C-alpha angles and dihedrals in degrees: 000000000000097000103080114178094009123110112242133196131185114245113247092206095069106013099220118206136179111296094033118111103250141189133191126233117201107225127201108266097341105078118237132333117212116222135176109258090239093052110132090224092056093045089058096049113126097186096071091169088072092062116096133189112249137169137199119271123199109322110229104153140051127260126214114236129181114223134182128212125192119192146150106259118253138158111277096019095124091043090055092048091048091050092053091048089051094045091053092050090239120153115233106216103170139357138188130175131192125189124208109182101308097336119104120206107193122187118192135179111207136180112231135173096226150327095288092057090047092049092050091048094050093046092052093047092048090053092060117109113269094012110120100170137026119165147141112270109242124227119260 
């Protein structure tokens, strides 16, 4: 909202989604790009006059969000994570996992409807046995 009649796109550098504090950047010939206010690219902008105040309209789609999970490996860990993702009606888009001794570093890309759904997902994952960290990967 706030950019009526102007084409908008979501910035791929910071993946903003409903609930995030956002700002618009008027591009040359492509409308406006919506960034998170804490996006490193926005914080380095020198042409401040091209920044515009924007707000979220009605969310009706999903947003891709990269998340990272760190845990001590155990049997059934991925099954438990998958069950939570399914229970929360979150779409799993991509997954990679690396093991270093008995530590699992899991990177997921999920499709969520907003920040409250993401927060609930991360809280539930972090409460699993052996999981010691579950958070949204930050830009930059």
